[in-house]
MMTF fields as JSON, N, C-alpha, C and O atoms, coordinates in Angstrom:
{
  "mmtfVersion": "1.0.0",
  "mmtfProducer": "UNKNOWN",
  "numBonds": 399,
  "numAtoms": 400,
  "numGroups": 100,
  "numChains": 1,
  "numModels": 1,
  "chainsPerModel": [1],
  "groupsPerChain": [100],
  "chainIdList": ["A"],
  "bondAtomList": [4, 2, 8, 6, 12, 10, 16, 14, 20, 18, 24, 22, 28, 26, 32, 30, 36, 34, 40, 38, 44, 42, 48, 46, 52, 50, 56, 54, 60, 58, 64, 62, 68, 66, 72, 70, 76, 74, 80, 78, 84, 82, 88, 86, 92, 90, 96, 94, 100, 98, 104, 102, 108, 106, 112, 110, 116, 114, 120, 118, 124, 122, 128, 126, 132, 130, 136, 134, 140, 138, 144, 142, 148, 146, 152, 150, 156, 154, 160, 158, 164, 162, 168, 166, 172, 170, 176, 174, 180, 178, 184, 182, 188, 186, 192, 190, 196, 194, 200, 198, 204, 202, 208, 206, 212, 210, 216, 214, 220, 218, 224, 222, 228, 226, 232, 230, 236, 234, 240, 238, 244, 242, 248, 246, 252, 250, 256, 254, 260, 258, 264, 262, 268, 266, 272, 270, 276, 274, 280, 278, 284, 282, 288, 286, 292, 290, 296, 294, 300, 298, 304, 302, 308, 306, 312, 310, 316, 314, 320, 318, 324, 322, 328, 326, 332, 330, 336, 334, 340, 338, 344, 342, 348, 346, 352, 350, 356, 354, 360, 358, 364, 362, 368, 366, 372, 370, 376, 374, 380, 378, 384, 382, 388, 386, 392, 390, 396, 394],
  "bondOrderList": [1, 1, 1, 1, 1, 1, 1, 1, 1, 1, 1, 1, 1, 1, 1, 1, 1, 1, 1, 1, 1, 1, 1, 1, 1, 1, 1, 1, 1, 1, 1, 1, 1, 1, 1, 1, 1, 1, 1, 1, 1, 1, 1, 1, 1, 1, 1, 1, 1, 1, 1, 1, 1, 1, 1, 1, 1, 1, 1, 1, 1, 1, 1, 1, 1, 1, 1, 1, 1, 1, 1, 1, 1, 1, 1, 1, 1, 1, 1, 1, 1, 1, 1, 1, 1, 1, 1, 1, 1, 1, 1, 1, 1, 1, 1, 1, 1, 1, 1],
  "groupList": [{"groupName": "MET", "atomNameList": ["N", "CA", "C", "O"], "elementList": ["N", "C", "C", "O"], "formalChargeList": [0, 0, 0, 0], "bondAtomList": [1, 0, 2, 1, 3, 2], "bondOrderList": [1, 1, 2], "singleLetterCode": "M", "chemCompType": "L-PEPTIDE LINKING"}, {"groupName": "SER", "atomNameList": ["N", "CA", "C", "O"], "elementList": ["N", "C", "C", "O"], "formalChargeList": [0, 0, 0, 0], "bondAtomList": [1, 0, 2, 1, 3, 2], "bondOrderList": [1, 1, 2], "singleLetterCode": "S", "chemCompType": "L-PEPTIDE LINKING"}, {"groupName": "VAL", "atomNameList": ["N", "CA", "C", "O"], "elementList": ["N", "C", "C", "O"], "formalChargeList": [0, 0, 0, 0], "bondAtomList": [1, 0, 2, 1, 3, 2], "bondOrderList": [1, 1, 2], "singleLetterCode": "V", "chemCompType": "L-PEPTIDE LINKING"}, {"groupName": "PHE", "atomNameList": ["N", "CA", "C", "O"], "elementList": ["N", "C", "C", "O"], "formalChargeList": [0, 0, 0, 0], "bondAtomList": [1, 0, 2, 1, 3, 2], "bondOrderList": [1, 1, 2], "singleLetterCode": "F", "chemCompType": "L-PEPTIDE LINKING"}, {"groupName": "PRO", "atomNameList": ["N", "CA", "C", "O"], "elementList": ["N", "C", "C", "O"], "formalChargeList": [0, 0, 0, 0], "bondAtomList": [1, 0, 2, 1, 3, 2], "bondOrderList": [1, 1, 2], "singleLetterCode": "P", "chemCompType": "L-PEPTIDE LINKING"}, {"groupName": "LEU", "atomNameList": ["N", "CA", "C", "O"], "elementList": ["N", "C", "C", "O"], "formalChargeList": [0, 0, 0, 0], "bondAtomList": [1, 0, 2, 1, 3, 2], "bondOrderList": [1, 1, 2], "singleLetterCode": "L", "chemCompType": "L-PEPTIDE LINKING"}, {"groupName": "GLY", "atomNameList": ["N", "CA", "C", "O"], "elementList": ["N", "C", "C", "O"], "formalChargeList": [0, 0, 0, 0], "bondAtomList": [1, 0, 2, 1, 3, 2], "bondOrderList": [1, 1, 2], "singleLetterCode": "G", "chemCompType": "PEPTIDE LINKING"}, {"groupName": "ILE", "atomNameList": ["N", "CA", "C", "O"], "elementList": ["N", "C", "C", "O"], "formalChargeList": [0, 0, 0, 0], "bondAtomList": [1, 0, 2, 1, 3, 2], "bondOrderList": [1, 1, 2], "singleLetterCode": "I", "chemCompType": "L-PEPTIDE LINKING"}, {"groupName": "TYR", "atomNameList": ["N", "CA", "C", "O"], "elementList": ["N", "C", "C", "O"], "formalChargeList": [0, 0, 0, 0], "bondAtomList": [1, 0, 2, 1, 3, 2], "bondOrderList": [1, 1, 2], "singleLetterCode": "Y", "chemCompType": "L-PEPTIDE LINKING"}, {"groupName": "THR", "atomNameList": ["N", "CA", "C", "O"], "elementList": ["N", "C", "C", "O"], "formalChargeList": [0, 0, 0, 0], "bondAtomList": [1, 0, 2, 1, 3, 2], "bondOrderList": [1, 1, 2], "singleLetterCode": "T", "chemCompType": "L-PEPTIDE LINKING"}, {"groupName": "ALA", "atomNameList": ["N", "CA", "C", "O"], "elementList": ["N", "C", "C", "O"], "formalChargeList": [0, 0, 0, 0], "bondAtomList": [1, 0, 2, 1, 3, 2], "bondOrderList": [1, 1, 2], "singleLetterCode": "A", "chemCompType": "L-PEPTIDE LINKING"}, {"groupName": "HIS", "atomNameList": ["N", "CA", "C", "O"], "elementList": ["N", "C", "C", "O"], "formalChargeList": [0, 0, 0, 0], "bondAtomList": [1, 0, 2, 1, 3, 2], "bondOrderList": [1, 1, 2], "singleLetterCode": "H", "chemCompType": "L-PEPTIDE LINKING"}, {"groupName": "GLN", "atomNameList": ["N", "CA", "C", "O"], "elementList": ["N", "C", "C", "O"], "formalChargeList": [0, 0, 0, 0], "bondAtomList": [1, 0, 2, 1, 3, 2], "bondOrderList": [1, 1, 2], "singleLetterCode": "Q", "chemCompType": "L-PEPTIDE LINKING"}, {"groupName": "GLU", "atomNameList": ["N", "CA", "C", "O"], "elementList": ["N", "C", "C", "O"], "formalChargeList": [0, 0, 0, 0], "bondAtomList": [1, 0, 2, 1, 3, 2], "bondOrderList": [1, 1, 2], "singleLetterCode": "E", "chemCompType": "L-PEPTIDE LINKING"}, {"groupName": "CYS", "atomNameList": ["N", "CA", "C", "O"], "elementList": ["N", "C", "C", "O"], "formalChargeList": [0, 0, 0, 0], "bondAtomList": [1, 0, 2, 1, 3, 2], "bondOrderList": [1, 1, 2], "singleLetterCode": "C", "chemCompType": "L-PEPTIDE LINKING"}, {"groupName": "TRP", "atomNameList": ["N", "CA", "C", "O"], "elementList": ["N", "C", "C", "O"], "formalChargeList": [0, 0, 0, 0], "bondAtomList": [1, 0, 2, 1, 3, 2], "bondOrderList": [1, 1, 2], "singleLetterCode": "W", "chemCompType": "L-PEPTIDE LINKING"}, {"groupName": "ASP", "atomNameList": ["N", "CA", "C", "O"], "elementList": ["N", "C", "C", "O"], "formalChargeList": [0, 0, 0, 0], "bondAtomList": [1, 0, 2, 1, 3, 2], "bondOrderList": [1, 1, 2], "singleLetterCode": "D", "chemCompType": "L-PEPTIDE LINKING"}, {"groupName": "ASN", "atomNameList": ["N", "CA", "C", "O"], "elementList": ["N", "C", "C", "O"], "formalChargeList": [0, 0, 0, 0], "bondAtomList": [1, 0, 2, 1, 3, 2], "bondOrderList": [1, 1, 2], "singleLetterCode": "N", "chemCompType": "L-PEPTIDE LINKING"}, {"groupName": "ARG", "atomNameList": ["N", "CA", "C", "O"], "elementList": ["N", "C", "C", "O"], "formalChargeList": [0, 0, 0, 0], "bondAtomList": [1, 0, 2, 1, 3, 2], "bondOrderList": [1, 1, 2], "singleLetterCode": "R", "chemCompType": "L-PEPTIDE LINKING"}],
  "groupTypeList": [0, 1, 1, 1, 2, 3, 4, 5, 6, 6, 7, 8, 5, 9, 10, 6, 2, 11, 12, 5, 1, 13, 12, 11, 12, 10, 3, 12, 1, 3, 2, 10, 3, 14, 7, 1, 12, 11, 1, 12, 6, 12, 15, 6, 1, 5, 14, 2, 1, 16, 12, 10, 1, 17, 12, 10, 10, 5, 13, 11, 6, 6, 18, 5, 3, 1, 1, 8, 1, 7, 4, 10, 1, 2, 6, 2, 1, 13, 4, 18, 2, 15, 2, 7, 9, 13, 1, 16, 18, 1, 10, 9, 9, 2, 5, 3, 4, 6, 13, 8],
  "groupIdList": [1, 2, 3, 4, 5, 6, 7, 8, 9, 10, 11, 12, 13, 14, 15, 16, 17, 18, 19, 20, 21, 22, 23, 24, 25, 26, 27, 28, 29, 30, 31, 32, 33, 34, 35, 36, 37, 38, 39, 40, 41, 42, 43, 44, 45, 46, 47, 48, 49, 50, 51, 52, 53, 54, 55, 56, 57, 58, 59, 60, 61, 62, 63, 64, 65, 66, 67, 68, 69, 70, 71, 72, 73, 74, 75, 76, 77, 78, 79, 80, 81, 82, 83, 84, 85, 86, 87, 88, 89, 90, 91, 92, 93, 94, 95, 96, 97, 98, 99, 100],
  "secStructList": [7, 7, 7, 7, 1, 1, 7, 7, 7, 3, 3, 3, 3, 7, 2, 2, 2, 2, 2, 2, 2, 2, 2, 7, 2, 2, 2, 2, 2, 2, 2, 2, 2, 2, 2, 2, 2, 2, 2, 6, 6, 7, 7, 5, 1, 7, 7, 2, 2, 2, 2, 2, 2, 2, 2, 2, 2, 2, 2, 2, 7, 7, 7, 3, 3, 3, 3, 3, 3, 7, 7, 4, 4, 4, 7, 7, 1, 7, 7, 3, 3, 3, 3, 3, 3, 7, 6, 6, 1, 1, 3, 3, 3, 3, 3, 7, 4, 4, 4, 7],
  "xCoordList": [350.607, 351.063, 352.313, 353.199, 352.396, 353.557, 354.706, 354.516, 355.902, 357.075, 357.293, 356.72, 358.13, 358.417, 359.177, 359.992, 358.903, 359.596, 360.89, 361.802, 360.965, 362.118, 362.191, 361.188, 363.363, 363.463, 362.782, 362.88, 362.102, 361.416, 362.302, 362.011, 363.377, 364.178, 363.368, 362.475, 363.678, 362.892, 361.517, 361.374, 360.51, 359.145, 358.756, 358.863, 358.304, 357.976, 356.573, 356.101, 355.914, 354.613, 354.787, 355.457, 354.188, 354.201, 353.334, 352.614, 353.41, 352.661, 351.157, 350.495, 350.627, 349.191, 348.753, 347.737, 349.506, 349.178, 349.317, 348.469, 350.375, 350.59, 349.443, 348.929, 349.043, 347.978, 346.675, 346.029, 346.284, 345.043, 345.154, 344.164, 346.353, 346.559, 346.34, 345.811, 346.75, 346.566, 345.092, 344.652, 344.336, 342.936, 341.958, 340.872, 342.33, 341.41, 342.083, 342.964, 341.661, 342.222, 342.041, 342.939, 340.889, 340.635, 341.618, 342.071, 341.952, 342.921, 344.316, 345.064, 344.663, 345.955, 346.085, 347.131, 345.034, 345.04, 345.146, 345.836, 344.462, 344.54, 345.961, 346.441, 346.635, 348.018, 348.913, 349.749, 348.756, 349.547, 349.277, 350.203, 348.017, 347.653, 348.342, 348.869, 348.334, 348.959, 350.458, 351.001, 351.124, 352.563, 352.814, 353.742, 352.005, 352.142, 351.929, 352.711, 350.871, 350.6, 351.755, 352.215, 352.213, 353.329, 354.558, 355.199, 354.876, 356.082, 355.987, 357.003, 354.763, 354.547, 354.383, 354.085, 354.581, 354.461, 353.027, 352.752, 352.109, 350.707, 350.566, 350.427, 350.603, 350.778, 349.513, 349.553, 348.402, 347.159, 346.571, 346.549, 346.092, 345.379, 346.297, 346.106, 347.288, 348.198, 347.837, 347.326, 348.103, 347.913, 348.978, 349.958, 348.776, 349.674, 351.108, 352.052, 351.285, 352.641, 353.359, 354.564, 352.635, 353.254, 353.609, 354.638, 352.761, 353.076, 354.336, 355.178, 354.457, 355.639, 356.885, 357.96, 356.747, 357.882, 358.332, 359.531, 357.382, 357.735, 358.445, 359.418, 357.964, 358.612, 360.055, 360.961, 360.263, 361.621, 362.478, 363.657, 361.891, 362.627, 363.004, 364.067, 362.152, 362.486, 363.663, 364.541, 363.675, 364.702, 366.016, 367.086, 365.946, 367.144, 367.471, 368.469, 366.647, 366.834, 365.974, 365.706, 365.554, 364.713, 363.659, 363.444, 363.015, 361.981, 360.735, 360.372, 360.086, 358.849, 357.692, 357.814, 356.579, 355.443, 354.148, 353.913, 353.315, 351.986, 350.955, 351.284, 349.716, 348.618, 347.421, 347.031, 346.843, 345.72, 344.553, 344.724, 343.385, 342.165, 341.704, 341.639, 341.386, 340.944, 339.441, 338.675, 339.007, 337.573, 336.814, 337.335, 335.607, 334.784, 334.575, 334.436, 334.551, 334.319, 335.434, 335.244, 336.587, 337.716, 337.441, 337.979, 336.622, 336.177, 337.103, 337.102, 337.891, 338.723, 338.356, 337.837, 338.626, 338.188, 339.164, 338.793, 340.382, 341.36, 340.971, 340.517, 341.144, 340.73, 341.733, 341.343, 343.041, 344.039, 345.324, 345.57, 346.133, 347.494, 348.453, 348.118, 349.636, 350.73, 351.753, 351.931, 352.418, 353.532, 354.707, 354.603, 355.824, 357.002, 358.218, 358.521, 358.912, 360.185, 361.296, 361.252, 362.285, 363.405, 364.199, 364.189, 364.879, 365.603, 366.689, 366.988, 367.288, 368.321, 367.724, 368.459, 366.39, 365.644, 365.939, 365.79, 366.36, 366.685, 365.462, 365.481, 364.4, 363.234, 361.979, 362.011, 360.871, 359.545, 358.677, 358.642, 357.98, 357.168, 355.719, 355.433, 354.813, 353.384, 352.946, 353.224, 352.257, 351.874, 350.571, 350.135, 349.961, 348.827, 349.392, 350.418, 348.758, 349.271, 349.564, 350.532, 348.754, 348.967, 350.196, 350.602, 350.796, 352.008, 353.29, 354.393, 353.142, 354.313, 355.131, 356.153],
  "yCoordList": [-10.5, -11.521, -11.011, -10.452, -11.191, -10.794, -11.757, -12.897, -11.259, -12.11, -13.013, -12.802, -14.012, -14.983, -14.344, -13.443, -14.82, -14.391, -15.194, -14.761, -16.355, -17.254, -18.076, -18.211, -18.627, -19.48, -20.833, -21.428, -21.302, -22.588, -23.751, -24.891, -23.497, -24.585, -25.303, -24.714, -26.574, -27.372, -27.639, -27.818, -27.665, -27.918, -29.328, -29.697, -30.109, -31.515, -31.819, -31.232, -32.742, -33.256, -34.739, -35.451, -35.202, -36.642, -37.331, -36.673, -38.647, -39.409, -39.144, -38.965, -39.12, -38.894, -37.521, -37.392, -36.502, -35.133, -35.009, -34.41, -35.572, -35.512, -36.179, -35.622, -37.366, -38.089, -37.294, -37.171, -36.755, -35.979, -34.68, -34.203, -34.1, -32.88, -33.155, -32.314, -34.333, -34.713, -34.971, -34.744, -35.438, -35.812, -34.656, -34.659, -33.675, -32.588, -31.229, -30.852, -30.505, -29.18, -28.248, -27.473, -28.327, -27.449, -27.749, -26.828, -29.012, -29.361, -28.877, -28.388, -29.009, -28.516, -27.013, -26.551, -26.267, -24.821, -24.55, -23.619, -25.362, -25.207, -25.448, -24.714, -26.458, -26.746, -25.56, -25.171, -24.984, -23.809, -22.645, -21.932, -22.452, -21.417, -21.658, -20.724, -22.909, -23.238, -22.957, -22.416, -23.317, -23.052, -21.546, -21.096, -20.777, -19.325, -18.753, -17.923, -19.2, -18.732, -19.077, -18.235, -20.31, -20.78, -19.892, -19.479, -19.605, -18.817, -17.389, -16.721, -16.931, -15.575, -15.536, -14.487, -16.687, -16.729, -16.786, -16.462, -17.194, -17.412, -18.911, -19.687, -19.306, -20.714, -21.542, -22.715, -20.981, -21.755, -21.897, -20.942, -23.088, -23.324, -23.968, -25.121, -23.211, -23.687, -23.064, -21.945, -23.79, -23.242, -22.173, -22.063, -21.415, -20.308, -20.793, -20.137, -21.917, -22.4, -22.835, -22.619, -23.444, -23.817, -22.571, -22.54, -21.559, -20.3, -19.669, -19.139, -19.73, -19.195, -19.988, -19.412, -21.293, -22.12, -21.717, -21.65, -21.453, -20.993, -19.643, -19.425, -18.747, -17.437, -17.595, -16.945, -18.442, -18.701, -19.325, -18.996, -20.225, -20.857, -19.838, -19.948, -18.86, -17.798, -16.97, -16.592, -16.697, -15.828, -16.555, -15.963, -17.836, -18.535, -19.797, -20.464, -20.121, -21.346, -22.455, -22.493, -23.336, -24.451, -24.736, -23.949, -25.855, -26.29, -25.428, -25.02, -25.154, -24.375, -25.289, -26.104, -25.146, -26.046, -25.249, -24.312, -25.623, -25.031, -26.145, -27.252, -25.843, -26.787, -26.043, -24.995, -26.58, -25.928, -26.902, -28.014, -26.485, -27.279, -27.18, -26.092, -28.327, -28.373, -28.114, -28.854, -27.074, -26.786, -27.936, -28.574, -28.193, -29.254, -29.021, -29.977, -27.762, -27.434, -27.93, -28.006, -28.266, -28.758, -30.175, -30.577, -30.927, -32.225, -33.398, -34.378, -33.305, -34.452, -34.845, -34.03, -36.096, -36.589, -36.281, -36.383, -35.913, -35.589, -34.275, -33.343, -34.196, -32.981, -31.826, -30.664, -32.146, -31.067, -31.48, -32.658, -30.473, -30.713, -29.993, -28.981, -30.536, -29.895, -29.429, -30.05, -28.334, -27.831, -27.679, -26.994, -28.321, -28.308, -27.864, -28.431, -26.842, -26.416, -26.847, -26.577, -27.516, -28.026, -26.872, -25.753, -27.159, -26.127, -25.452, -24.278, -26.174, -25.552, -24.855, -24.344, -24.835, -24.183, -24.79, -24.123, -26.06, -26.731, -27.335, -27.585, -27.571, -28.251, -27.901, -27.686, -27.849, -27.683, -28.813, -29.06, -29.497, -30.65, -30.422, -29.953, -30.76, -30.731, -32.182, -33.027, -32.466, -33.829, -33.869, -32.874, -35.042, -35.286, -35.751, -36.432, -35.405, -35.826, -37.326, -37.723, -38.145, -39.593, -40.051, -41.206, -39.169, -39.514, -39.109, -39.331, -38.525, -38.051, -39.197, -38.98],
  "zCoordList": [74.394, 75.328, 76.029, 75.381, 77.315, 78.094, 77.847, 77.424, 78.125, 77.934, 79.149, 80.218, 78.953, 80.008, 81.153, 80.951, 82.354, 83.558, 83.734, 84.439, 83.096, 83.202, 81.915, 81.214, 81.598, 80.399, 80.612, 81.685, 79.589, 79.656, 79.256, 79.617, 78.519, 77.969, 76.9, 76.29, 76.673, 75.735, 76.318, 77.528, 75.463, 75.926, 75.509, 74.339, 76.483, 76.266, 76.76, 77.734, 76.077, 76.494, 76.789, 76.041, 77.872, 78.134, 77.082, 76.331, 77.036, 76.038, 76.12, 75.098, 77.338, 77.501, 77.031, 76.349, 77.386, 76.974, 75.455, 74.794, 74.917, 73.47, 72.714, 71.744, 73.154, 72.472, 72.47, 71.429, 73.622, 73.673, 72.892, 72.338, 72.844, 72.049, 70.567, 69.84, 70.13, 68.728, 68.412, 67.285, 69.392, 69.18, 69.38, 68.801, 70.188, 70.557, 70.37, 71.142, 69.347, 69.077, 70.28, 70.609, 70.925, 72.079, 73.205, 73.885, 73.413, 74.45, 74.057, 74.904, 72.795, 72.314, 72.594, 73.051, 72.321, 72.601, 74.091, 74.509, 74.9, 76.352, 76.852, 77.715, 76.327, 76.721, 76.384, 77.2, 75.209, 74.823, 75.778, 76.166, 76.153, 77.117, 78.468, 79.073, 78.934, 80.22, 80.197, 81.161, 79.115, 78.999, 79.051, 79.723, 78.354, 78.369, 79.772, 80.236, 80.438, 81.803, 82.739, 83.51, 82.662, 83.497, 83.296, 84.262, 82.041, 81.739, 82.267, 82.462, 82.495, 83.005, 84.524, 85.096, 85.174, 86.629, 87.115, 88.271, 86.253, 86.64, 86.88, 85.935, 88.127, 88.51, 88.499, 88.869, 88.093, 88.066, 89.444, 90.219, 89.755, 91.023, 92.059, 92.446, 92.497, 93.542, 94.877, 94.933, 95.949, 97.291, 97.553, 96.816, 98.582, 98.913, 99.143, 98.702, 99.818, 100.1, 98.815, 98.684, 97.868, 96.594, 95.774, 95.098, 95.836, 95.155, 95.756, 95.03, 97.078, 97.75, 97.359, 97.191, 97.216, 96.779, 95.377, 95.102, 94.498, 93.155, 93.202, 92.48, 94.044, 94.146, 94.63, 94.109, 95.609, 96.102, 95.0, 94.87, 94.208, 93.112, 92.039, 91.428, 91.809, 90.856, 91.358, 90.582, 92.646, 93.228, 93.487, 93.347, 93.865, 94.32, 93.529, 93.805, 92.563, 91.802, 92.372, 93.573, 91.526, 91.94, 90.897, 89.975, 91.052, 90.113, 90.251, 91.354, 89.131, 89.099, 88.708, 87.795, 89.402, 89.239, 89.114, 89.876, 88.158, 88.005, 87.845, 87.418, 88.189, 88.051, 87.471, 87.985, 86.41, 85.736, 85.592, 85.093, 86.024, 85.874, 84.428, 83.854, 83.852, 82.459, 82.42, 83.037, 81.704, 81.622, 80.947, 80.032, 81.392, 80.797, 79.31, 78.547, 78.889, 77.478, 76.554, 75.34, 77.12, 76.323, 75.822, 74.79, 76.528, 76.053, 76.327, 75.583, 77.386, 77.777, 79.202, 79.965, 79.555, 80.864, 81.992, 83.161, 81.679, 82.726, 83.417, 82.754, 84.736, 85.45, 85.408, 85.513, 85.253, 85.307, 84.61, 84.354, 84.312, 83.833, 84.761, 85.375, 84.843, 85.554, 84.529, 83.481, 84.846, 84.037, 84.996, 86.013, 84.664, 85.535, 84.731, 83.681, 85.233, 84.657, 85.599, 86.799, 85.042, 85.834, 86.449, 85.936, 87.542, 88.283, 87.455, 87.676, 86.502, 85.659, 84.436, 83.59, 84.343, 83.255, 81.89, 80.866, 81.871, 80.613, 79.938, 78.733, 80.702, 80.146, 80.925, 82.137, 80.193, 80.777, 80.242, 79.036, 81.139, 80.762, 81.168, 82.27, 80.261, 80.542, 80.716, 79.866, 81.824, 82.13, 82.899, 83.478, 82.893, 83.773, 85.112, 85.132, 86.226, 87.523, 87.621, 88.27, 86.997, 87.026, 86.271, 86.398, 85.487, 84.728, 85.467, 84.968, 86.638, 87.387, 87.906, 88.558]
}
């Protein structure tokens, strides 16, 4: 596994993500994978402009955002998760878009 491109700070799950992680081992593993990808600058399914915003945030400071589509094989009804690292790198949160 590659090392992080930036510090994640504390890692937090919203209530919805936490609950499904407790109920579905496959989803829990997927969340861990997403956090790892995010920390390595693999932003998931972002448009080019959002990827450029992340690159600027890496270089000059700012919030980092990733979006990952949840495979049907994981067995949850939510379509995607977001991973957001705060601009001061103090915290990274995994959430469903509806929890934003």
